[in-house]
N, C-alpha and C positions, 0 to 999 in steps of 0.2 A: 376251519369252517365246518359247518354241519347242516343237516336238513332235518326237519321235524315233520314226519308223516303222520297224519291224523286219519284213522280208519273209523268207519261206522259199519254196522251190520244190522240186518233186519231181525236177526235172532241172536241167540246166545252163542258166543264163540268158545269152543273147547280146545284146549291145548295141553299137551303133556306137561307135567311138572318141570321136567327138564327140556325146555323148549329152545335153548341156545342153538342147537343144531338146525331146528326148524327156521329160526330167523336168519341164520348164517346162510342157509340154502336159499331163502327168499331173496336176500341181497344179491348173491351170486347169479341167480336166475334171472335178475332184472338189470343186468349189466350188459353192455356191448360184449359179444362173444370173445373178441380178441383181448379186450381189457380184463375180462374175467379170467381168461386163460393166463394172462401175464401175472395177475395177482395170485392166482391159486398155485401156478407151477413155479413161478420165479420170484416175484416180488422185488422189494428193494433190498439190496445186498450190503452187508458189512462183514467183510471176511467170509467166514463159513455160515454166518447167520443170515436168514432171510426174514423180512418184515413186510406184512401186508399193508401196514400203516393205515388201517382204519379200525374203528371200534363202534359198538353200539350199546344202547341202554337196555335195561329190562323194559318190558311193556309198562306203560304209565297210564293208569286209569283204574277202573273198578274191577280189580283182579282178585278172585277168591278161590281158595283151594277147596276142592270137594271130591271125594271118591277117587283119589289119586290123579286128579286132573285139575287144570285151572279153568274156571268159568269166568268169562270176561263179558262185561257189558259195554257197549260203545257209548260215546266215542272213546278211543284210547289212542295213545301216541307211541311211536318208535323214533328214537333219535339215532342217526347214523352220522358219524364224525370222521373227518379225514383231512390231512394237509393237501391231499391229492385232489384238487378241484375237479379234474377230468373224471374222477371216479364218482364224485357226488353229482355231477352234471348228468353223467350217463345214467345213474340210478333214477334220478328224478324224471328225466326225459322218458325212460322206458316205462316207468310206472304210470306216467300221465298219458301214455298212448291208449290205455284202456281204463274206463271208469270203474271197472270191477277187477279185482285181483283175488288169488286163492292163497290161503295160508293154511297148510295142513288140512285140506278139504274143507275149509271154512271160506264161504264166499264173502268177500269184504268189499266195501265201497271206499275209495280214496276221497276223503272229504276235502283235504287240503295238503299242500306241501310248502313249508315255510323255510326259507334260507336264513341261517343265522351266522353271521360273520364272527370270526374269532375276536372276542373282546380285548381291549387293552388290558394288559396284565402287568402289575407292578412286580417288585422283588419279593413280595409276601402276600399271599392270598389264602383265603379259607374256601375250601371245596367240600362238596357233598357228592358222595359216589351215586351215580345212576345205574351202575353195574359193578359187581365186586371186584375189587383190586386183588390180584393173586401174585405172589412172589415165591419162588421155589428153587431148590437145589437138587440135583441128582446125586445121591450117595451110594456107597457100595457097602453091603453087609459083609460080616466076617466070612460068609460063605461064598462071597463073590457075586451076589445078586444085586441088581440095581434097585434103588428104593428112592421114591420122590418125597422130599420133606417140604411141606408148605409152611412158610414163616408167618407168624402173627405180627401185627403192626407194632408191637411193643418190643420186639426182638431187634437187636443192633443190625443184624444182616438185612432186615427189611428195607431200611432206607438206603443202605449201601447197594443193594441189588436193584432197587428202583433207579438210583442214580446211574449205575452201570448200563442199565437198559435204555434209558432216555439218551445217553451219550451215543449209543450204538444206533439208535433210531435217527439221531441227528445226522451221523456220518453216512447212514444208508440213504437218507433222503437228500442231503445237501452235497454229498460227495467229499466232505471235509469235516474236521472237528470244529466245535465252537471255541472261540477265544476264552470265554468264561465258562468253566465246567462246574460251577457251583450249583448244587441241587440238593435238597433234602425234603422229606416228607415226615410230618409229626402227627401222630393220632391226637385229636382233640376230644371227640366224643365217639368213642368205639367201645361197645360192650359185647359180651359173648353172644347175645342174640343177633349181632351184625355178622356173625360168621355164617357163611353160606356154603353149602356143600352141593356141588352140581355134577351131575354125571353127563359126560360128553363122549358120544361114540364108545361107550363102555368104560371110560376112564373117569375116575373120581378126581375132581378139582375143587380145592378149597380156596375161598376168597373171602373178602371182607367189605361190607358196606360201611357207613358211618361218615363222620366229618373229620377232615384233616387240614393241616396247614402245609402249604408248599412254599418253599423259600428257595431263592437262588436267581440264576440268570434268566430274565424275563423271556428271552428266546426259547429256552428249554421249557419253561412253564407254558408258553403258548403252544409248543410242539406237543407237550403232554395233553393239553386240552383237546387238540385236534386228533392226535394219533392214539390217545390212551395212555394210562400209566401202568407200570408193571407188565406182566407177561399175558400171553394168549388174548390179546385185544380183539383179534378178528373172530374170536370164538365167543365174544360177547363179555369181555372183562375189562375193567379199567376205565370205563367212561365216567366223567364227572362234570358237575356244574359248579361254576364260581359263585359263591354266595356271600362273600364279604372279604374284608381285609383285616 
């Protein structure tokens, strides 16, 4: 399930190029305090891993880069998605309490909030990324230092790690593993320009936009639609839309 928030503004909206942290902060600040604390501090656990189980899109609208900032003309949209309906309900209700909200010192008017239920998903769907999908491993250099390696969609490890990730999310949310663990992701239309490098709280994250084919257990595909695919979903990665079969 997801909500689509449409904003308008009387003037130009200016946001930093790396605005993921701004959007994440906006979401957390518009949740019930107890729920926000649970998601931020604890989340849904699978072993030692913790998942927030929500994701969000990049801003959708007339977004233009200029002088190291994004200039945005309204109306524009933000999609927030999660299998945790209480989280989405809390977010929508809190935003609707005030006709005006603030986003990084930009006064905005909430024009509408639309609820979109998870669509029926077959065993094979084509998806378009709404925010970059990122997959990585933490490696060790010969000197003993840690190094993060981000995979591109054509590397074999990319689909294996996406599958491992969605299986852990399933266990975290449902408290058990799925009967069918089949899941794969295949790049269909992904070029070098789809690579996005995002700085989040001082850390560099590499992800990929583009079009992909998801195949496997429809339960896992639906969870990927709701919670996001790949890693760092609650930081604004891995949100997609189904565009075909």
